N, C-alpha and C positions, 0 to 999 in steps of 0.2 A: 670328551664331547659326547653328549647324549644323542640318541636317534632323533628326538624332536628338535634339538638344536641344529643338527645337520640338515634336517628337512627345511627348517626355517631359512638356513643359509642358501640351500638350493633354490627355494622359492624366490628369495631376494635376488639371486643371480639371474634367474629366468626372467624376472620382471625387469632387471637392469638391462638384459640383452634383448629386450623387446619381444619376449615370447608371449603368445596370445592366451594368457591364463583365463580360460573361460570364454575366449573370444572366437569368432568364426573367421575362416578363410574364405576367399572367393573361389568357387568351383565353376569351371567352364565346361559344359558338355560339348564334346566334339564328334558326336555320333548323329547320323541321320536316323529317323524313325524307320522301323521295319513294318511294312504292311503289304497289301496285295499288289501295290504299284511300285514297290521298291525295285530299283534297277539291278539286273543281273547280267552276266555274260550270256551271249546267245547259246542255247542248248543246255544251260544249267537250270535245274528246277527252281522256280521262283518261290517266294515265301507264301505259305498258305496256313491259315488258322481256322479251326472249326470248334464249335462249342460241343463238348461231350455231354455235359449236363448243366442245367441252370434252373434253379427254382427254390422254393421254400420247403424246408424239411418238415417232418411231422412235428418237430419241436419248435417250429416257427423261425428257423434260422436260414438265412439266405446262403446258398452254396452255389458256386459256379466253377466249373472245371473245363479247360480247353485243351486242345492238342494242336501242335503246329509242326510243319515240315518245311524244309528249306535246303537249297543247295548250299555248299560251303562258301562259295565265292560270289557274294552279291551284297549290295548295300555297304555300310561301313563294316569292314571286316579285316582280319589279319591273315597273313600267310606264315606258315612254319616250314621247316626244311623238307618235310615229306612231300610238299607240293611239287618240288622239282628234283627230289632225290629218291630213287627207288628204295623202299624200306627205310627211308630216313626218319629222323625224329618227328614224332607226331604230337598232337595237342596234349595227349595224356602225359608225355614225358618232357614237354617243353619247360625249361627252368622258370620257376616263378620269379626269380630275381632278374630275369631278362624281360619282364613285362612292365617295369617301372624305371624311369630315368629322368635326369635333368633334361628339360626341354628347351629347344630354340625354334623359332619360326623364321624362315628366310622368305621374304615377300618377293615373289616373282610375277605379281599380277600385272604389272605394266608391260613386261615383256610378253606375257601370255596373251594380253589383250591385242597386241600388235601381230602376234604370230601364233596360231593354234598349234603349230608343230615345234614350238620353242623347246629347247633342251637346256637345262641348267648347266652352266660351265663351272669349272674349278675357279675361274677368275671371278665369277659372280659370288661364290662363297667367300673368297678372299676379300672382296669388296665389303661384304656383310661384316666380316670380322674387323675390318678397319673402322667401321662405324660403331659396332656393338660389342667388340671385344672377342677374345678367343672362344671358340666353341669348346665346352668342357669335354674332357675325355669321357667315353662311354655315354654319350648323350643320345637323346631322341631328337632327331633332326626332322622338322616338318617343313615341307615346301608348299607355300600358299600361292596358287595360281589364280585365285579369284573364281574358281569353278564351283565352289560349294553352293553358291546362290543359283546355279543352273541345274542342280542335281535333279530336281523334279520336272525338268523340261529336257528329256533325253536327247531330242534332236539338237538342242543347243549345247548340251553337256558333251555330246560326242561329235558334234559338228557334221552330222550326216542325217539323211532321211531314211537310210537303209539300216535300221536298227538291228536287223537279223544277220547282218554281214559285218563282222568285226574288222575285216580288212578295209572297210571304208571309213573307219573311225579316225578322228583327228583330235588329239588333246596333248597338252604339254607333258614333258617327261624330264628325267634327270639323266644327264650323260654318264656313260660308263666311267669316263675320266674323272668326273666330279665325285662319283661314289667311291672309286678306287682311292682317291685322295682322302676322303672322309674315313675310310677303313684304315688306311695306313697311317695317316697323320693324326687322327682324332679318335681312333679305336671305336668307331661307330657301333652303337648298341641297338638302335631302332631307327627306322626310316619311314616317313609317312607323307602323304600328299592328298590334295583334294580332287584327285582324278582317279580313274580306275586302275592305274598301274604306274610304276616308276619307269617302265620301258615304253618306248614309242609303239603304238599299236601296229605299225607297219613292219616292225622288226620281230619276226617270229622265232628268233633265236633267244629272246628274253635274256639279254646279257646281264642286266642288274639282278634279276632274280637268281640267275645261276652263280653270280658272284657272292651275294650276301647270305643266301639261305644255307649253304654249307657251313657258314661261319656262325650259325645260330643267331643271325641278325633278323629281328622281326620286321616284316613289311606290313604297313598299315595303309589300306587303300580306301578311297571314297571317304576320307576323313572330312568332317564338317569344320574346317579351319576358319573360324569366324574372324572378321577384321579386328575385333576388340582384343584378341589374344596378343599379349605383348611379345616382342622379339625374344625375350629370355626371362629369367627369374620365375620359373614355374616348374613343377614336377609333373611329368606325364605318366598316366596309368592306362594300361591296356591289357588286363588279365582276362584271357579267354576261358571258357569252360573246358574241362578235360574230356576230350572225345578220343577213344581208342582208335588208332589209325587215321585220325582226322588230319586233314591237310590245311585247314583254315576254318574260320567260323566268324559269324557276326559278333562284334565286341563293343561293349560300352567304353569308349575311349573318352577320357576326360583329363583336364588340367587342373592342378591345384596351385593357384597363384600364391607366391610368398608375400602376401600383403593382407593386412587386416581390412575388414570392411568397415566403412563409415567412421574411421578415425584417422588421426595423423600420426600414429605411433610408428616407430621404425619397422620396416618390413624385414621379414626373416629371409635374408639372402643366404646362399651357401657358405660364403666366408664367415658370416655371422654365426651360423650354426656350428661350424668347425671351431671357431674361437670359443664358443660356449662349452663345447665338449672338452676341449683342452683344459679350460679353466676348471670344469667340474672334475676332471681327472686329477688335477693338482690338489683340489680340495680333498678328494678321497685319499690321496697319498698322505697329505698332512694329517688327516684324521687317523690313519693307520699308525703313523709315527707317534702321535700323541697317546694313542691307546696302548702302545707297547710299554 
């Protein structure tokens, strides 16, 4: 079997399995914009950007250069182990393979609407699985409380008028019991929410942070979890820049939906991808046998 024949066979298989040959996938941005009014924890330096130079060069070319500064924990950002572990793993060394995972969204907006201090329970997650299926191992689990729409109104987002006093904050969280279950039963890889922290603001022992960060589980905070994001069938990406000794950083978090845009072709689900890989491996093995 020639190389061109093999490529033709691979292309045919990809088409048969619903691969998007030349097609686009739906990308969903899950990050809030960084600007001078972006929300930060009290005492953390906020975002600032200045123009270093802007103008037309002697050659008639427009050139603009800016400089920005920012605290690590503000806006849509991630936490890595060093945030709660002395000399722990920093942004520079955080494994790239732990910045992408199969994603699921657990919608807790109804509960959060009724109770600003609501904490997700293990039972809530089990109810979600009964409806949507088992959470994949090593998944990125997002909790949608419906708070992303309040992000630019800090008093509503934090349920307080005293923005400089974090002890007055009220927002939903994820119970330690629920996170322990995700870690033990589903080998949790990433956890995110559309509020400032997985821990309740009144608990200064930060139990969820202290549980997951030593396990190299990324925490994503202030995520813009839009209502249109489906409960599952997407891949989540959250790759931070590499900062030596960094404990966290603003990150462009986004989802890649396993579905083509503007057509009715089969979507690329995880089982579909696995079956394609298995078939391709079999084809490769057959080719080797024929070539011998």
